[in-house]
C-alpha positions in Angstrom: 38.6 -30.1 19.3 37.4 -26.6 20.8 38.7 -24.8 17.8 37.0 -27.4 15.3 33.4 -27.0 17.2 33.8 -23.3 17.0 34.4 -23.4 13.5 31.6 -25.9 12.6 29.2 -23.5 14.5 30.5 -20.2 12.8 30.2 -22.0 9.5 26.8 -23.2 10.3 25.8 -19.5 11.5 27.1 -17.8 8.4 25.3 -20.4 6.0 22.1 -19.6 7.8 22.8 -15.7 7.9 23.3 -16.0 4.2 19.9 -17.3 3.6 18.2 -14.3 5.7 17.7 -11.3 3.2 18.7 -8.0 4.7 15.9 -6.3 3.0 12.4 -5.6 3.9 9.3 -6.0 1.8 6.3 -4.2 3.3 2.9 -5.0 1.7 -0.3 -3.2 1.7 -3.8 -5.1 2.1 -6.7 -2.6 1.4 -9.7 -3.2 3.4 -11.7 -1.3 0.9 -10.6 -3.7 -2.0 -13.6 -5.6 -1.2 -15.9 -2.7 -1.1 -14.6 -1.0 -4.5 -16.2 -3.6 -6.8 -17.1 -7.1 -5.9 -15.0 -8.3 -9.1 -12.0 -7.9 -6.6 -13.1 -10.7 -4.3 -9.7 -10.1 -2.3 -9.7 -11.0 1.4 -7.2 -11.7 4.0 -7.4 -15.5 3.0 -6.3 -14.7 -0.4 -2.9 -13.5 0.7 -0.1 -15.7 0.3 1.7 -15.4 3.8 5.0 -16.0 2.1 5.4 -13.1 0.1 6.1 -10.4 2.2 8.3 -9.6 5.4 5.6 -7.2 6.8 1.7 -6.8 6.0 -0.1 -3.5 6.5 -3.8 -3.7 7.3 -5.1 -0.4 5.6 -8.7 0.9 6.1 -9.2 4.3 4.8 -13.0 4.4 6.0 -12.5 3.8 9.6 -14.1 5.8 12.2 -11.9 8.4 14.3 -12.3 6.1 17.6 -10.3 2.8 16.7 -12.1 1.2 19.4 -15.2 1.6 17.4 -13.9 -0.1 14.1 -16.1 -2.8 12.8 -13.2 -4.8 11.5 -12.5 -7.1 14.3 -13.4 -10.3 12.7 -11.2 -9.3 9.7 -8.3 -8.6 12.3 -8.4 -12.2 13.3 -8.4 -13.7 9.8 -5.5 -11.2 8.8 -3.4 -12.1 11.8 -3.8 -15.7 11.3 -1.6 -15.4 8.4 1.2 -15.6 11.1 0.5 -19.2 11.7 1.5 -19.7 8.2 4.6 -17.6 8.3 6.3 -17.3 11.9 8.5 -14.5 10.6 5.6 -12.4 9.2 5.0 -9.0 11.1 1.6 -7.5 10.8 0.9 -3.8 11.3 -2.3 -1.7 11.5 -2.6 1.3 9.2 -3.9 4.4 10.8 -4.4 7.0 8.2 -4.6 10.5 10.5 -6.1 12.9 8.0 -8.5 10.6 6.8 -10.0 10.1 10.1 -9.9 13.7 10.7 -7.9 13.4 13.7 -4.8 15.5 13.7 -5.9 16.6 17.4 -4.3 13.6 18.6 -1.0 15.3 18.2 -1.9 19.0 19.6 -0.9 18.4 23.1 1.2 16.3 25.3 -2.1 14.9 26.9 -3.6 13.9 23.8 -0.6 12.2 22.2 -0.3 10.2 25.6 -4.0 9.2 25.3 -3.5 8.0 21.7 -0.2 6.3 22.5 -1.7 4.4 25.5 -4.9 3.4 23.6 -3.2 2.3 20.3 -0.8 0.1 22.4 -3.7 -1.5 24.1 -5.4 -2.0 20.8 -2.5 -3.4 19.0 -1.9 -5.9 21.6 -5.4 -7.0 21.9 -5.9 -7.9 18.4 -2.3 -9.2 17.8 -0.9 -6.6 15.6 3.0 -6.3 15.5 3.0 -2.5 15.1 1.5 0.6 13.8 1.8 2.2 10.2 1.2 5.9 11.0 0.1 7.8 7.8 0.4 11.6 8.5 0.2 12.6 4.8 -2.3 15.1 3.8 -4.1 15.6 0.5 -3.1 18.1 -2.0 -4.5 21.7 -1.1 -5.8 20.5 2.5 -5.9 22.7 5.2 -2.7 22.4 7.4 -1.3 24.2 10.5 2.2 25.5 10.5 2.6 23.6 13.7 1.7 20.3 12.2 5.3 19.5 11.3 6.4 19.5 15.1 3.4 17.9 16.2 4.1 14.8 14.0 7.8 14.6 15.3 6.5 14.7 18.9 4.0 11.9 18.2 6.5 9.8 16.4 9.1 10.3 19.3 6.4 9.8 22.2 4.7 6.8 20.3 8.2 5.1 20.2 8.9 5.8 23.8 5.4 4.2 24.8 6.3 1.2 22.5 9.4 0.8 24.4 8.2 1.1 27.9 5.4 -1.4 27.2 7.8 -4.0 25.7 10.0 -3.6 28.9 6.9 -3.9 31.2 5.3 -6.8 29.3 8.5 -8.6 28.5 7.2 -8.9 24.9 8.8 -7.8 21.6 8.6 -4.1 21.0 5.8 -3.0 18.8 7.1 -1.7 15.3 6.4 2.0 14.0 6.5 2.7 10.4 5.1 5.5 8.4 4.2 6.1 4.7 5.5 9.6 3.8 5.3 11.9 0.8 7.4 11.8 -2.3 6.6 15.5 -3.2 9.7 17.8 -2.4 7.6 20.9 -1.2 5.7 18.6 1.1 8.9 16.8 2.4 10.1 20.4 3.4 6.8 21.5 5.0 5.7 18.4 7.0 8.7 16.4 8.2 11.6 16.9 10.3 13.2 14.3 8.4 16.5 13.7 10.7 14.6 13.5 14.0 11.6 11.3 12.8 14.1 9.0 11.3 15.4 8.3 14.8 12.0 7.0 16.0 10.7 4.9 13.3 11.7 1.5 12.2 11.0 2.2 8.7 9.7 5.2 6.1 7.8 3.9 3.2 8.4 6.7 0.7 5.4 6.7 -1.7 6.9 6.9 -5.1 3.6 6.6 -7.0 1.5 8.9 -8.8 4.7 11.1 -9.3 2.8 12.5 -12.6 -0.8 12.8 -12.9 -3.7 14.5 -15.1 -2.7 17.5 -13.4 0.2 17.9 -15.7 -2.2 17.7 -19.0 0.2 15.5 -20.5 1.6 11.8 -20.6 3.9 10.9 -17.8 4.9 7.9 -16.0 3.3 6.9 -12.5 6.6 5.9 -11.0 9.9 6.7 -13.1 13.2 5.5 -11.7 15.3 8.3 -13.3 14.6 11.7 -14.7 13.4 11.9 -18.3 14.8 14.0 -21.0 11.4 15.8 -21.2 11.3 16.4 -17.5 11.4 20.1 -16.6 11.8 19.3 -12.9 14.6 17.1 -11.6 12.3 16.2 -8.5 9.7 13.9 -10.1 11.7 10.4 -10.1 12.6 7.8 -7.6 16.4 8.5 -7.6 15.9 12.2 -6.6 13.4 11.5 -4.2 14.9 8.8 -2.2 18.2 10.4 -2.0 16.6 13.8 -1.1 14.9 12.0 2.0 18.6 10.5 2.7 20.4 13.7 2.3 18.0 15.5 4.7 19.0 13.1 7.4 17.1 9.7 7.0 19.0 6.6 7.6 19.3 4.8 4.1 18.5 1.4 5.7 15.1 2.7 6.9 13.9 4.2 3.7 11.5 1.9 1.7 11.0 2.5 -2.2 7.1 2.1 -3.1 6.5 -0.1 -6.0 3.1 0.4 -7.5 1.0 -2.6 -8.8 -1.2 -0.1 -10.9 -0.4 2.4 -13.7 -1.7 5.7 -14.7 -3.9 6.1 -17.8 -4.7 9.1 -20.1 -6.8 9.9 -23.1 -4.7 11.3 -25.9 -5.9 14.2 -27.8 -3.5 14.1 -30.8 -1.2 11.8 -33.0 1.6 12.1 -30.0 2.0 9.0 -28.2 5.2 9.5 -26.4 6.1 11.1 -22.9 4.7 14.8 -22.9 2.0 14.1 -25.4 -1.2 16.3 -24.8 -4.0 14.6 -23.0 -7.6 15.6 -22.2 -8.6 13.3 -19.4 -7.9 10.4 -17.3 -8.1 7.0 -18.9 -11.2 4.9 -18.7 -12.0 3.0 -15.4 -11.7 -0.7 -15.6 -13.6 -3.7 -14.4 -11.7 -4.0 -11.1 -10.8 -0.4 -10.3 -13.6 1.9 -10.8 -11.3 5.2 -10.4 -10.6 6.8 -13.8 -7.0 7.2 -14.7 -6.0 4.1 -12.7 -5.4 0.5 -14.1 -4.4 -2.4 -11.8 -1.9 -4.8 -13.2 -4.4 -7.2 -13.8 -6.3 -4.9 -16.1 -2.9 -3.7 -17.6 -2.2 -7.2 -19.0 -5.4 -7.5 -21.0 -4.9 -3.9 -22.3 -1.4 -4.7 -23.6 -2.9 -7.4 -26.2 -2.9 -5.4 -29.5 -1.4 -2.4 -27.8 1.9 -0.6 -28.9 4.3 -1.0 -26.0 7.5 1.2 -25.6 10.3 1.4 -22.9 11.2 4.8 -21.7 15.1 4.3 -21.8 16.2 7.0 -19.6 13.5 6.3 -16.8 13.8 2.5 -17.1 10.0 2.0 -17.0 7.3 1.0 -19.8 4.3 2.6 -21.4 1.7 1.3 -23.9 -1.0 2.9 -26.0 -4.1 1.5 -27.9 -6.5 3.8 -29.9 -6.4 7.1 -27.6 -5.7 5.4 -24.4 -2.2 5.7 -22.9 -0.8 3.7 -19.9 2.3 4.1 -17.9 2.7 1.0 -15.8 5.5 -1.2 -14.2 6.3 -4.7 -15.3 8.5 -7.5 -13.9 11.5 -6.1 -15.7 11.1 -2.6 -14.4 10.8 -4.2 -11.0 14.0 -5.9 -11.4 15.8 -2.8 -12.4 14.5 -0.7 -9.7 15.5 -3.5 -7.2 19.2 -3.6 -8.3 19.1 0.4 -8.1 17.8 0.1 -4.5 20.5 -2.4 -3.6 23.3 -0.2 -5.3 22.2 2.7 -3.1 21.8 0.7 0.2 18.2 1.3 0.9 16.3 -0.7 3.2 13.9 -2.4 0.9 10.5 -2.0 -0.7 7.1 -1.3 -0.1 4.3 -2.7 -2.4 1.1 -1.0 -3.0 -1.1 -2.8 -3.0 -1.6 -6.7 -3.2 -4.9 -6.8 -4.6 -4.0 -4.7 -7.7 -1.5 -7.3 -8.7 -2.7 -10.4 -10.8 -3.2 -12.3 -7.4 -5.3 -15.1 -8.9 -2.8 -15.5 -11.9 -5.7 -15.3 -14.3 -5.0 -12.1 -16.3 -1.4 -12.1 -17.2 -0.2 -15.6 -17.8 2.6 -15.0 -15.5 1.5 -17.1 -12.4 0.2 -16.0 -9.0 1.1 -12.3 -7.7 3.7 -12.1 -10.6 4.9 -8.5 -9.6 5.0 -9.2 -5.9 6.8 -12.6 -6.4 9.2 -10.7 -8.8 9.9 -8.3 -6.1 10.4 -11.0 -3.3 12.8 -12.8 -5.5 14.9 -9.9 -6.5 15.1 -8.9 -2.8 16.4 -12.3 -2.0 13.6 -13.1 0.6 13.2 -16.7 1.5 10.8 -17.2 4.2 12.2 -20.8 5.6 9.3 -22.8 6.9 6.6 -20.7 5.7 3.5 -22.5 4.3 2.8 -21.1 0.7 -1.0 -20.8 0.2 -2.2 -20.9 -3.3 -5.0 -18.4 -4.4 -8.4 -19.2 -2.6 -11.6 -18.2 -4.1 -13.9 -16.1 -2.0 -16.3 -18.4 0.1 -19.7 -18.8 -1.8 -21.6 -17.0 1.1 -19.3 -14.0 0.9 -19.4 -14.2 -3.0 -23.1 -14.1 -3.0 -23.4 -11.1 -0.6 -20.9 -9.1 -2.9 -22.2 -9.9 -6.4 -25.4 -8.5 -8.0 -25.6 -11.7 -10.3 -28.4 -11.6 -12.4 -30.4 -8.8 -10.8 -31.9 -6.0 -12.7 -30.5 -2.7 -12.4 -31.5 -1.1 -9.1 -30.7 -0.9 -5.2 -31.0 -3.8 -3.0 -30.3 -4.5 0.5 -27.0 -5.9 1.8 -27.6 -9.5 3.6 -26.8 -9.6 7.1 -25.9 -6.0 7.3 -28.7 -3.1 7.8 -26.3 -0.3 7.3 -25.2 -1.4 3.8 -26.8 -1.6 0.3 -25.7 -2.7 -3.1 -26.1 -0.6 -6.2 -26.3 -2.8 -9.2 -26.1 -1.2 -12.5 -24.4 -1.7 -15.8 -23.1 -5.4 -14.9 -21.3 -3.7 -12.0 -21.8 -3.8 -8.3 -21.1 -1.2 -5.6 -21.4 -1.9 -1.8 -22.5 1.4 -0.3 -22.8 2.4 3.7 -25.6 4.6 5.2 -24.2 7.4 7.4 -23.6 6.4 11.0 -26.8 5.5 13.1 -28.7 5.3 9.8 -30.2 2.0 8.4 -30.9 1.2 4.7 -34.9 0.8 4.0 -35.8 -1.1 1.1 -39.4 0.5 0.8 -37.9 4.1 0.1 -34.5 2.7 -1.1 -33.0 5.3 1.2 -31.2 5.6 4.6 -33.4 6.2 7.7 -33.2 6.2 11.4 
């Protein structure tokens, strides 16, 4: 009787365990997506809470002092996604270099002050952890001591998280970090083996591996080294194994999957990898930055384009006229996930949700086609989750963001005196006056 009951319980447990994926899918929500262009119309309500295991709220434009962030109403909406998915974990993205606050790590006192303030902030706004971005832009001014300072900051943050959890009897706050995919930066900026001990996950940002700097076509995120590559370093396979071989635990390493491609203007009849280029590709209706195409922009581009697979790198590209785009699709995502599993890495990071075809209106592949492909390939099944279909932006928010039929010009932003809207060429740009200044419609300028 006892053995039979034990066997039954064991079988039920094993059946349940088999339904739980061992992999992580950490997805980025970019607060700036609703400010880049109104056509994005992407807000926390547009996120399907069942897609990812972890969601990061990232705001590159936040002020240095997090207590002064004006995102509090958005925090609430963002974290309410957990009411639809009880297993979902939310993290606050903190971009150290963008906020100009590497000073937080200079002394033990500054690190302690930051740790205490971030714990209070995360608990107050119901986040489950911190996503700490220590990366610096290319050619940025860096101190030789920054490597050790980051190590100490991570170590002391984790100690603070553990101490707070013990005291409050709550689950420990999570600590994750997006990290560089450039070998020289990895050597200079990270004590890999040590920081790996004090974080839950490291998102290796395997995107923009090739860029306009090369002056030739190259894929945004190739899986393997290509036959035309002069360097062995510029591919996912090498980069992730480099992190692992320097001491990072494989199960803590997440591979970044981009939902955008890189585009170039060709200068000759050559159209393959290594073809000469003159400039970044044209900006699209949703992403104003030249050289970047969101997946929802790539799908329309592919109509009438010539598509090719880079066989040795396991990723596609396409060209039409003099424009060339290297991108990922559902098949390349599946191939990369299989490689990830074969190498026992911890899962995937998706950058970013709003760059996928979240509304399902551009690719004819359903809602969030790339993110859903990633979720399925990783075997993630959120039992009991209430999947939410795409929700249009409320009309009152939409009217705030769209220029509509207004003539080209500058207009005040409703209900926010610090912002204004620049309408031109059928596009809308939401801009913000410097701190302590307000927009004045009489002079079309920012004044005290």
